[in-house]
C-alpha positions as CSV (number, residue, x, y, z in Angstrom):
1,X,-0.1,0.0,-0.1
2,X,1.5,3.5,-0.9
3,X,1.9,6.3,1.5
4,X,1.4,9.4,-0.1
5,X,2.4,12.7,1.4
6,X,0.6,15.8,0.7
7,X,1.6,19.4,1.8
8,X,-1.5,21.8,1.7
9,X,-3.9,19.1,2.0
10,X,-6.6,20.9,4.0
11,X,-6.1,23.7,1.3
12,X,-8.7,23.7,-1.8
13,X,-6.7,22.0,-4.2
14,X,-5.5,20.0,-1.4
15,X,-8.6,18.7,-0.1
16,X,-10.0,17.8,-3.5
17,X,-7.0,15.7,-3.9
18,X,-7.5,14.0,-0.7
19,X,-11.0,13.2,-1.8
20,X,-10.0,11.8,-5.0
21,X,-7.3,9.6,-4.1
22,X,-9.7,8.1,-1.2
23,X,-12.3,7.3,-3.9
24,X,-9.9,6.1,-6.5
25,X,-6.9,4.5,-4.7
26,X,-6.2,2.4,-1.2
27,X,-3.4,4.5,-0.6
28,X,-2.8,6.1,3.1
29,X,-2.8,9.9,2.8
30,X,-0.4,11.8,5.4
31,X,-0.9,15.4,5.3
32,X,1.2,18.0,6.2
33,X,-0.3,21.7,7.0
34,X,-0.3,24.9,8.7
35,X,-4.0,26.5,9.3
36,X,-4.1,30.0,8.3
37,X,-6.8,32.1,6.3
38,X,-6.8,30.0,3.0
39,X,-7.2,26.6,4.9
40,X,-9.5,25.1,7.0
41,X,-10.0,21.8,8.7
42,X,-13.7,22.1,7.9
43,X,-13.1,21.1,4.2
44,X,-11.1,17.9,5.5
45,X,-13.9,17.1,7.8
46,X,-16.2,17.1,4.8
47,X,-14.5,15.0,2.5
48,X,-12.4,12.7,4.8
49,X,-14.2,12.2,8.0
50,X,-15.6,9.1,6.4
51,X,-11.8,7.9,6.2
52,X,-10.0,8.6,9.2
53,X,-8.0,5.4,9.5
54,X,-6.4,6.6,6.1
55,X,-5.9,10.0,6.5
56,X,-3.4,11.3,9.0
57,X,-2.7,15.2,9.7
58,X,0.2,16.6,11.3
59,X,1.0,20.7,11.8
60,X,4.2,22.0,10.3
61,X,4.9,25.7,8.9
62,X,7.4,24.8,5.8
63,X,9.2,28.0,6.6
64,X,11.1,25.7,8.9
65,X,13.0,22.5,8.2
66,X,11.1,19.4,9.5
67,X,12.4,18.3,12.7
68,X,13.8,14.9,13.2
69,X,10.6,13.8,15.6
70,X,8.3,15.1,12.7
71,X,10.1,12.9,10.4
72,X,9.8,9.5,12.6
73,X,6.1,10.5,12.9
74,X,5.7,10.7,9.2
75,X,7.1,7.5,8.7
76,X,8.1,5.6,5.3
77,X,7.0,8.0,2.3
78,X,6.5,6.9,-1.2
79,X,5.3,9.8,-3.1
80,X,5.3,13.7,-2.3
81,X,2.6,15.9,-3.5
82,X,3.8,19.4,-2.7
83,X,0.5,21.5,-3.1
84,X,1.1,24.0,-0.1
85,X,1.4,27.6,-1.3
86,X,0.5,31.1,-0.6
87,X,-1.3,32.1,-3.9
88,X,-2.9,35.5,-3.5
89,X,-1.6,37.8,-6.1
90,X,-2.5,41.1,-4.4
91,X,-0.9,40.1,-1.0
92,X,2.1,39.1,-2.9
93,X,2.0,42.7,-4.3
94,X,1.7,44.1,-0.7
95,X,4.1,41.7,0.9
96,X,6.3,40.0,-1.6
97,X,8.9,38.4,1.2
98,X,6.0,36.2,2.6
99,X,5.6,34.5,-0.6
100,X,9.2,34.0,-1.2
101,X,9.4,32.6,2.2
102,X,6.4,30.1,1.7
103,X,6.8,29.1,-1.8
104,X,10.5,29.3,-2.3
105,X,12.1,28.6,1.3
106,X,9.1,26.4,1.9
107,X,9.8,24.3,-1.0
108,X,13.3,23.9,-0.4
109,X,12.5,22.6,3.1
110,X,10.3,19.9,1.7
111,X,13.0,19.1,-1.1
112,X,15.6,18.7,1.7
113,X,13.6,16.3,3.4
114,X,12.6,14.6,0.6
115,X,16.2,13.6,-0.6
116,X,16.4,12.0,2.9
117,X,13.8,9.2,1.8
118,X,15.1,6.0,0.6
119,X,11.8,4.9,-0.6
120,X,10.7,7.9,-2.8
121,X,9.2,7.1,-6.1
122,X,7.7,10.7,-7.2
123,X,7.8,14.0,-6.1
124,X,5.3,16.7,-7.6
125,X,5.8,20.3,-7.7
126,X,2.3,22.0,-8.2
127,X,3.2,25.0,-10.1
128,X,1.1,27.6,-11.9
129,X,0.5,29.1,-15.2
130,X,1.4,32.5,-13.9
131,X,5.1,31.7,-14.1
132,X,4.6,32.4,-18.0
133,X,3.1,35.8,-17.5
134,X,0.4,37.1,-19.8
135,X,-0.4,35.0,-23.2
136,X,-1.2,37.4,-26.0
137,X,-4.3,36.3,-28.0
138,X,-3.6,32.6,-29.7
139,X,-0.6,32.1,-27.7
140,X,-0.6,28.9,-25.6
141,X,2.5,27.9,-23.7
142,X,4.3,24.7,-23.8
143,X,5.6,23.3,-20.7
144,X,9.7,24.7,-21.2
145,X,8.5,27.9,-22.8
146,X,10.5,31.1,-21.3
147,X,9.0,32.4,-18.0
148,X,8.2,36.3,-17.4
149,X,6.4,36.4,-14.1
150,X,4.2,39.4,-13.7
151,X,3.7,39.6,-9.8
152,X,5.8,38.3,-6.8
153,X,3.5,35.4,-6.5
154,X,4.1,34.1,-9.9
155,X,8.1,34.8,-9.3
156,X,7.9,32.8,-5.9
157,X,6.2,30.1,-7.6
158,X,9.0,30.0,-10.4
159,X,11.7,30.0,-8.0
160,X,10.5,26.9,-6.2
161,X,10.1,25.1,-9.6
162,X,13.4,25.9,-10.3
163,X,14.6,24.6,-7.1
164,X,12.5,21.5,-7.8
165,X,14.3,21.0,-11.2
166,X,17.6,21.6,-9.4
167,X,17.2,18.5,-7.0
168,X,16.4,16.5,-9.9
169,X,19.8,17.4,-11.4
170,X,21.7,17.5,-8.5
171,X,20.4,14.8,-6.0
172,X,18.6,12.7,-8.8
173,X,15.3,13.3,-7.0
174,X,12.3,11.7,-9.2
175,X,11.0,15.2,-9.7
176,X,7.7,16.2,-11.8
177,X,6.5,19.7,-12.2
178,X,2.7,20.7,-12.9
179,X,1.6,24.0,-14.5
180,X,-2.4,24.2,-13.8
181,X,-4.6,26.9,-14.8
182,X,-7.5,28.4,-13.0
183,X,-9.1,26.2,-10.9
184,X,-12.5,26.1,-9.2
185,X,-14.9,24.1,-7.2
186,X,-16.8,23.4,-3.9
187,X,-15.6,25.0,-1.0
188,X,-13.4,27.7,-2.6
189,X,-12.3,30.6,-0.7
190,X,-14.9,33.5,-1.2
191,X,-12.4,35.9,-2.5
192,X,-12.2,34.0,-5.7
193,X,-13.8,34.9,-8.8
194,X,-16.4,32.1,-9.2
195,X,-17.2,32.2,-5.8
196,X,-17.7,35.9,-5.6
197,X,-19.7,35.9,-8.8
198,X,-22.1,33.1,-7.8
199,X,-22.4,35.2,-4.1
200,X,-23.2,38.5,-6.2
201,X,-25.6,37.2,-8.8
202,X,-27.6,35.8,-5.9
203,X,-27.7,38.8,-4.1
204,X,-28.4,41.2,-7.0
205,X,-24.9,42.8,-6.7
206,X,-22.7,44.2,-9.5
207,X,-20.1,41.9,-11.1
208,X,-17.1,43.5,-11.8
209,X,-15.6,42.1,-14.9
210,X,-11.6,41.8,-15.6
211,X,-11.2,43.8,-19.2
212,X,-8.7,45.5,-21.3
213,X,-8.0,49.1,-21.2
214,X,-11.0,49.7,-23.7
215,X,-13.5,47.8,-21.3
216,X,-14.8,46.0,-24.0
217,X,-12.7,42.8,-24.1
218,X,-12.9,40.5,-21.0
219,X,-10.2,38.7,-19.4
220,X,-10.0,35.1,-20.1
221,X,-8.7,31.7,-18.9
222,X,-8.8,28.1,-19.0
223,X,-11.0,27.1,-16.3
224,X,-10.8,23.7,-14.7
225,X,-12.6,21.9,-11.9
226,X,-10.3,20.8,-8.9
227,X,-11.5,17.2,-9.5
228,X,-10.5,17.2,-13.1
229,X,-6.8,18.5,-11.4
230,X,-6.7,15.8,-8.9
231,X,-7.5,13.3,-11.8
232,X,-4.6,14.7,-13.9
233,X,-2.3,14.5,-11.0
234,X,-3.0,11.0,-10.4
235,X,-2.4,10.6,-14.0
236,X,0.8,12.1,-14.1
237,X,1.9,10.0,-11.5
238,X,1.2,6.9,-13.1
239,X,2.4,8.1,-16.7
240,X,4.7,11.1,-16.2
241,X,8.5,10.8,-16.4
242,X,10.6,12.1,-14.0
243,X,12.4,15.5,-14.7
244,X,9.5,16.7,-17.1
245,X,6.9,19.3,-16.9
246,X,3.1,18.7,-17.6
247,X,0.4,21.7,-18.4
248,X,-3.1,20.9,-16.8
249,X,-5.4,22.7,-18.7
250,X,-9.2,23.2,-19.2
251,X,-10.9,22.0,-22.4
252,X,-11.5,25.3,-23.6
253,X,-11.1,29.0,-23.1
254,X,-13.9,31.1,-21.5
255,X,-13.7,35.0,-21.2
256,X,-15.0,36.2,-17.7
257,X,-18.2,37.9,-19.1
258,X,-19.2,34.8,-20.7
259,X,-18.5,32.9,-17.4
260,X,-20.4,35.5,-15.3
261,X,-23.3,34.9,-17.9
262,X,-23.5,31.2,-17.4
263,X,-23.0,31.4,-13.6
264,X,-26.4,33.8,-13.6
265,X,-28.0,31.4,-16.0
266,X,-27.7,28.7,-14.0
267,X,-29.2,30.6,-10.9
268,X,-32.0,31.7,-13.0
269,X,-31.3,35.3,-12.5
270,X,-30.3,38.5,-14.0
271,X,-26.5,39.6,-14.6
272,X,-25.5,43.1,-13.4
273,X,-22.0,43.8,-14.3
274,X,-19.7,46.5,-15.0
275,X,-16.6,46.0,-17.1
276,X,-13.5,47.7,-15.7
277,X,-9.7,47.9,-16.7
278,X,-8.4,45.8,-13.9
279,X,-4.6,45.9,-15.4
280,X,-4.3,49.5,-15.0
281,X,-5.9,49.5,-11.9
282,X,-4.2,46.4,-10.4
283,X,-0.5,46.3,-11.7
284,X,0.5,42.5,-11.8
285,X,-3.1,40.9,-13.0
286,X,-2.9,40.0,-16.5
287,X,-5.9,39.9,-18.9
288,X,-5.1,36.3,-20.4
289,X,-3.1,33.3,-19.3
290,X,-2.8,30.4,-22.1
291,X,-1.2,26.8,-21.8
292,X,-0.9,24.1,-24.3
293,X,-2.5,20.8,-23.0
294,X,-1.2,18.8,-25.9
295,X,1.5,16.7,-24.1
296,X,-1.2,15.3,-21.7
297,X,-3.3,14.6,-24.4
298,X,-0.6,12.9,-26.2
299,X,-0.1,10.5,-23.3
300,X,-4.1,10.1,-23.4
301,X,-5.7,12.4,-20.4
302,X,-8.5,14.4,-21.0
303,X,-10.4,16.2,-18.3
304,X,-13.2,13.6,-17.3
305,X,-16.0,16.2,-16.6
306,X,-16.9,18.8,-18.8
307,X,-16.7,22.4,-18.1
308,X,-20.4,23.0,-18.2
309,X,-21.2,20.4,-16.2
310,X,-18.4,21.2,-13.5
311,X,-19.5,24.7,-13.4
312,X,-23.6,23.9,-13.0
313,X,-22.6,21.4,-10.3
314,X,-20.5,23.8,-8.5
315,X,-22.7,26.7,-8.6
316,X,-25.6,24.5,-7.4
317,X,-23.6,22.9,-4.5
318,X,-22.5,26.4,-3.2
319,X,-25.8,27.8,-3.5
320,X,-26.8,24.9,-1.3
321,X,-23.9,25.4,1.2
322,X,-24.2,29.3,1.6
323,X,-21.7,29.1,4.5
324,X,-18.9,28.6,1.8
325,X,-20.0,31.7,0.0
């Protein structure tokens, strides 16, 4: 039986990954977490309370190295999924050093722990599309294209990613890197675009749409549900190669105005919106990101659930669980 260590397991992506692996594997899951404004044990309670024998949780802030006592408590580890990160662009602009500590220093500490393990089969570093910077219309960056981080959050993720690759080259750790596009799903933080739009449409408030300087072209993303992301991670563990990078991309691009209208249609409500030039007002926020998902598709992966079905399910779930809004 495999033992999988998941950093950030109580976070948004982390708890969906825990839920998916509980359903599709017999692995024991060991979670390494700190609890802050972005994570809550309530997520784990809802998805993993029925499987307490298979899920063990340990508190640790990765800004510090893992102690010898904690290493003993963790025991034998076969796979590490390094999902823990600070990921809020605005806060990274206000306090870049804290993001360097969490996303670069924290990554170095978990990598140093990993290279002590004799049984390690795979270390997955969960990175972001934002390391590539804004993508012009029609451009989809491939895994090894140049980076151009537009904000300190993206730069800190790129720094952690380069550390992971360096540990592959220097210490022969079995590293794989993923770049993921914008993720949504149940229990997401209320500040995020889809969650906040669900709430604003429900309450009849104005939805602010990220647009270009002319306020006519809405920003766009390849949105993907967290369950599809967890499925892609599982696929990469099985089919991916050490030393490689893999883009995890939603099946189609959706602009934020269309997305808001879809959310309003699912609720049967009228959309009230305003187009704003977010890039001028919020430096470091990009109008469009674009990644190529060809590599994973060539290996045989495709999102198991469509964007439309995932969005409808998420909207209805969030409305029926208003405590998460």
